[in-house]
C-alpha positions in Angstrom: -23.0 -14.8 -35.4 -20.6 -11.9 -35.8 -20.0 -9.5 -32.9 -21.8 -6.2 -33.5 -20.2 -3.0 -32.2 -22.4 -0.4 -30.5 -21.8 3.2 -29.5 -22.7 2.4 -25.9 -19.7 0.1 -25.6 -17.5 2.8 -27.1 -18.6 5.1 -24.3 -17.7 2.5 -21.7 -14.2 1.9 -23.1 -13.4 5.6 -23.2 -14.5 6.6 -19.7 -12.1 8.7 -17.6 -10.4 7.2 -14.6 -12.4 9.0 -11.9 -10.0 7.9 -9.2 -7.0 9.3 -11.1 -6.9 12.6 -9.3 -6.5 10.9 -5.9 -4.8 12.5 -3.0 -3.5 10.5 0.0 -3.1 11.1 3.7 -1.1 8.6 5.7 -0.6 8.2 9.4 1.7 5.9 11.3 2.7 6.5 14.9 6.5 6.0 14.2 6.4 8.7 11.5 6.4 12.3 12.4 4.7 15.0 10.3 7.9 15.9 8.5 8.3 12.3 7.3 4.6 11.9 6.4 4.7 15.0 4.2 7.4 13.3 2.1 5.2 10.3 1.1 4.5 10.3 -2.6 3.1 6.8 -3.2 1.2 4.2 -1.2 0.6 0.7 -2.8 -2.5 -0.9 -1.3 -1.7 -4.5 -0.5 -3.3 -7.4 -2.3 -5.6 -9.8 -0.3 -6.0 -13.5 -1.0 -8.1 -16.3 0.3 -6.7 -19.8 -0.2 -9.1 -22.2 -1.9 -9.2 -25.8 -0.7 -9.7 -28.5 -3.3 -11.4 -31.7 -2.3 -11.9 -34.7 -4.5 -14.6 -37.2 -3.7 -15.8 -39.9 -6.1 -14.1 -38.2 -9.0 -15.7 -34.8 -8.4 -13.5 -31.8 -7.7 -15.0 -29.4 -5.2 -13.6 -26.0 -4.2 -14.1 -24.5 -0.7 -12.9 -21.2 0.6 -10.2 -21.3 3.3 -10.7 -19.5 6.6 -7.7 -17.2 6.6 -7.0 -14.0 4.6 -3.4 -13.4 3.5 -2.2 -9.9 3.0 0.7 -8.7 0.8 3.0 -6.2 2.5 2.1 -2.5 2.6 4.6 -0.5 0.4 5.2 3.2 0.8 7.5 5.3 -1.3 8.8 8.6 0.1 11.2 11.3 -0.8 14.3 11.5 1.3 14.6 15.0 2.8 17.8 17.0 2.4 19.0 16.5 5.9 18.1 12.7 5.9 16.1 13.3 9.1 13.2 11.1 8.0 15.5 8.3 6.8 17.4 8.4 10.1 14.3 8.3 12.3 13.0 5.3 10.3 16.4 3.6 10.7 16.2 4.1 14.4 12.7 2.7 14.5 13.8 -0.4 12.5 16.6 -0.9 15.0 14.2 -0.7 17.9 12.1 -3.5 16.3 15.1 -6.0 16.6 14.1 -8.7 19.1 11.0 -6.7 20.0 7.9 -8.5 21.1 5.5 -5.8 20.0 4.4 -4.1 16.8 4.7 -0.4 15.9 0.9 0.0 16.3 -1.7 0.9 13.7 -1.4 2.9 10.5 -4.0 4.3 8.2 -4.4 5.8 4.7 -7.2 8.0 3.4 -7.8 8.4 -0.3 -9.8 11.4 -1.5 -10.5 12.5 -5.1 -12.3 15.4 -6.8 -15.3 13.1 -7.4 -15.4 11.5 -3.9 -14.7 14.2 -1.3 -15.4 11.9 1.7 -12.7 9.5 0.8 -12.0 6.0 1.7 -10.1 5.1 4.9 -8.1 1.9 5.2 -6.7 1.0 8.7 -3.9 -1.4 9.0 -3.6 -3.0 12.5 -0.6 -4.6 14.1 1.9 -2.9 11.8 5.6 -3.6 11.9 8.2 -1.8 9.8 10.4 -4.5 8.3 12.4 -2.9 5.5 13.8 0.4 4.3 15.0 0.2 0.8 18.4 1.3 -0.3 18.9 4.4 -2.5 21.5 5.6 -5.0 23.5 8.7 -5.2 23.9 9.4 -8.9 26.1 12.4 -9.7 25.0 12.2 -13.4 21.3 12.2 -12.7 19.1 15.1 -13.8 16.6 14.1 -11.2 17.1 15.9 -7.9 14.7 13.6 -5.9 15.9 10.5 -4.0 13.2 8.1 -3.1 13.1 5.2 -0.7 10.5 2.5 -0.1 9.3 1.2 3.2 7.9 -2.3 3.7 5.4 -2.7 6.5 3.9 -6.0 7.5 0.5 -6.0 9.3 -1.9 -8.4 10.9 -5.3 -7.2 9.6 -6.9 -4.3 7.7 -10.4 -2.7 7.6 -12.0 -0.3 5.1 -14.4 2.4 6.0 
């Protein structure tokens, strides 16, 4: 039998991305307000659960593992004109060297025009592990310099 196209499916394919007008608020105890205001992108980490494969009498069975693995939290931010934010993050990264503690918790809240209450994700046991490099390009027409922060964390919850 040939597939038959319906108008209802056309509507589903052309729906607007209702989360497209999303605004973010981010908090992390090592970032002051000036730095937080320069954040322009937060990539929510992926989450995975390892599957265990057991073979018995020729049958393959899959069982879920008992540990969630999280990708790193990635945050992009604009470097301010005086490099104050970059320098404060650099000092924080230096203080993590040989430290036995984390930088605490961080959180991100997403709100959109269609969902005013928003969604809050809390990341527990955060540790700033990387500040990306950035280029000074004298020929660029773009006057914004962006850096990326990598934060490892132990667990996350969604409210």
